[in-house]
N, C-alpha and C positions, 0 to 999 in steps of 0.2 A: 635301543637298550636303554633302561631306565638307570639313573645315578641319584645319589641323595647327597646335597650340599651339607656344610658343616651346621647351619640352621636347620636343617631338616627337611628343606625345600627338594621336592622330588623333580627330576628334569631330565629332557633326553637332548642329545646335541648331535646332529648329522649334517653331511655336505662337506665339500673338499676343505682340506685345511688351509687356512690363509685367504680364504674368501671372505668378501664382507659378510658380517652377522645380521641377520634378521632375528629378533625376539618375537615371538607370539604369544599374546597374552589373552586368556579366553574370558568368557563373561561370568557371571554370579550362578552359582548351582551348578556348573559344568568342570569339566577337567581338560587336560592337555589333548584327550583324545578327540576333542573337536576338530582337530586340525588334520586329522588321518587323510583327508583327500588334497590336502596342501604340501605335504611334505616333501613328496616325491618330485614333485614341479619346481619346488623353492630349493631343494636340496642340489638340483642340477648346477647351479650357479652361485649358491649362496650356503653359508654355514648357519644352520637353522636351529635356533634353541627354542624349545617347548616347554613350559614346567607349570606346574600345579601351584596355583595361588594358596597363601595360606588360609587355612579353612577350608580348602577344597581336595578333591584327590586324594593323593597320598601325603600332600604336604600337612605339617601340623596346624591345630588351632591357633589363631592369634590369641595372644595375650592382652588383656584387657578390652577395651571398646577399640576396634579398629578403625582407622579412617584410610582417606586415599594417600596419605602420607606413608601409613604403615605400608600399603602394597607398593609404593615407590621406594621404599627403604629396602624391601624384599627383594626387589630387582636389581638395585643397585649394589646389594651384597653379593647377589648371583654373579653379576658381571664383573666384580672385585675379584670373587673367589676364581673364576674362568679366566681371570686377566684380558677380559674383553674390553679395551679402551673406549671403542664408539660403536654403534649400532644404531640399526633401524629398528623402531618397535611397532608391531603390527598389533592393534587390540581391537577387540569384538565387545561391544557392549560397556560393561564394566571396565573391560580391558581399555577400551577406547579412552575412558576417562582416567586410568592408570597413566597411559602414556602420555596423556596432557599434564597431569600432575607431575610426572618425571621429567617432562620438557621445561617446566617451571622450578624444578628442585634442582634437575642436573643439566642443564642445556648443553654444557660442554662435553657431555658423553654421549649426546643424540645427535645422530646423522639426519634423520627424517623420520617421519610418521605415517603410519596408515591407519586411519580412523574408521573403524567400520560399525554401522547399525548402532551408535553411540548417543546417548540423549545430551541435550544441551537444555538451555533456560526453556521452562517450561511456563506456561498458562497457569494462572492460580489454581483453575478446576483440576487440570492435569496433575499438577504438584500435590493436590489435596488428595487424588487418587493414588498415585505411588505411595505417599505417606502411609496411607491406609492400608496398601497391601503389606507394606513393610510391618505395619503393627498387626495384622492378620496372620504374617509368618511367625511373629514373636509368640501370638497366642496359640498357633495351631501347627507349627513346624513347617517344614517344606513341602508339605502335601497340601496344605490349607487352601492353596489357591492354584495347584498344577494344573488342574482341568483346564481352566481359563488361561492358565499359562502357554500350554501346549497350543489352545486355539489362537493365541495371539502370535505365537511364534512360528506355525508351520500353515501353509496353504491346506483347504480340506483334501484336495486332491491328493496331497503328499500323504497326507495322514491316512487317507484310505489305502492307498498303495504301499506304504511302508510300514506296516503294523510292527515288524520287530524292530526296526530303528527307533520308532516312537516309543517302543518299551524300554529300549535300550537309554533313551533320553531320560524317560522316567525315573528310571533306575539312578542315573548319575545323581539327579535331583534329591531323589528318597533317600539317597546313602549320605547325604550331609548330615553332620550332627545340628540337631535342631537349634541348640543355643549358637553355636557358630555361623549358622545359615541367616538367622534373624540379626544378627550384629551385622554381618556382610552386606544384607538386604537394605538395612540403614543406610550404610555407605552409599550405595546406588541410588537410594532416594532422595538424600540429604546433600551428598557430596559435591553434585554437579554446581550447586551454587559457586563453589570457590574456583570454578574453571571458566566463569563468564568474565568476557573482556578482560585477560589479565595484563597487569602491569608489571614489567614491560612486556609488549605483546611477544606472542611466540612466532618465530621466525624461520623454522626449520622447513625443508620442503615437504609438503603434506598432500596426501591423497586421502580424499574423505569421500566415503560410500555409504548409502542406505537404499532400503527397498521403498517403492512407493507406496506400500501398504502397511508399512511398519506403523502401529500407531505409538509406540513407546519412544523410538529414535526417527522422528519424522523427516521427510524430505526439508522442511522448512528448517528443522533443527541443524541439519548438516549444512544447509546453505548459511546458517548464521554461524556455525563454526569456521566456516570457509571465508565469512566475510572478516572475521577476526584473524585471519592468518594471512598474509600477503603473499600472492603467487602460488596459493593452495588450489588444487583441483577438485572439484565435486561431481560425482557420478551418482544418478538416480537410477537403479535398476527397476524395471517396470515390473508390476503384478505382485512380487513377491514381498514376504512379510519379515518379521525379525531375523528368523533363520534362513534367510535366503543364501547365505553363503555355503550352507549344508545341501538345500535342495538342488543349486545351480552352482557348483563350485566353479566352474569355468568361468562364468559370468564375474566371478572377482577375482580370481586367481590370474586370468590374462591381464587386465588392467593392472594390478599388482605387480607382475613381471615387467610390464612396458615402464611402470613408474621406477621400479627398482634398478631396472637396468639403464636408465637415463641419469641415475645419481653419479655425482663424480665419484671417481676411484678411490 
């Protein structure tokens, strides 16, 4: 059941009262529906919070130019309103940048992190391409590069076998307000710079995952994130692309449950 926070953020909260909280943060152009295959498994042992980022889904558009700090502040306000003192944050793509920004801003509120298919320091040419895509979105709206995006996100086999789901995802992206989407895409393009080699280093228990063929959040990026967080664990899922967590949710959910189950009570 959806609820609306005082700042307009739309969220859902499920699982046993009193259980450790896991907050799920989706990626650019998507909404909390990304996590549909994860809620039942996580909710058996955890209190699960999923919500729409500002400028996405049913949450309001950002005011001014959003930054990673904007998204970090949105999550903090939601945790405060729900009286959640500490939680684990699992973030996908842009969401995996947001939980790192939150860890920098509010380390005392974070028990652990799960970083899924999230970008890190890019080579100069890759950075140029990401910036160009952000500019293309500003000029042409969410649909400007959507066909190429779908091909980067999903394997050809999944696209062929799941046309209804692919159309749903296309609908999610196209439903975004063009101005808001362009602003948020700039955060994905430019915001990663502030997450590289943070000082002081992040120290929360961390699980980092990506897919072998994710061209935008590569295995090398995940290993680089892991090298900057002592004691973190890095898992590379074979064959899949950026949205591997949708194509094969069990390959992500099982390691997440193992990781969460091993955290101190």
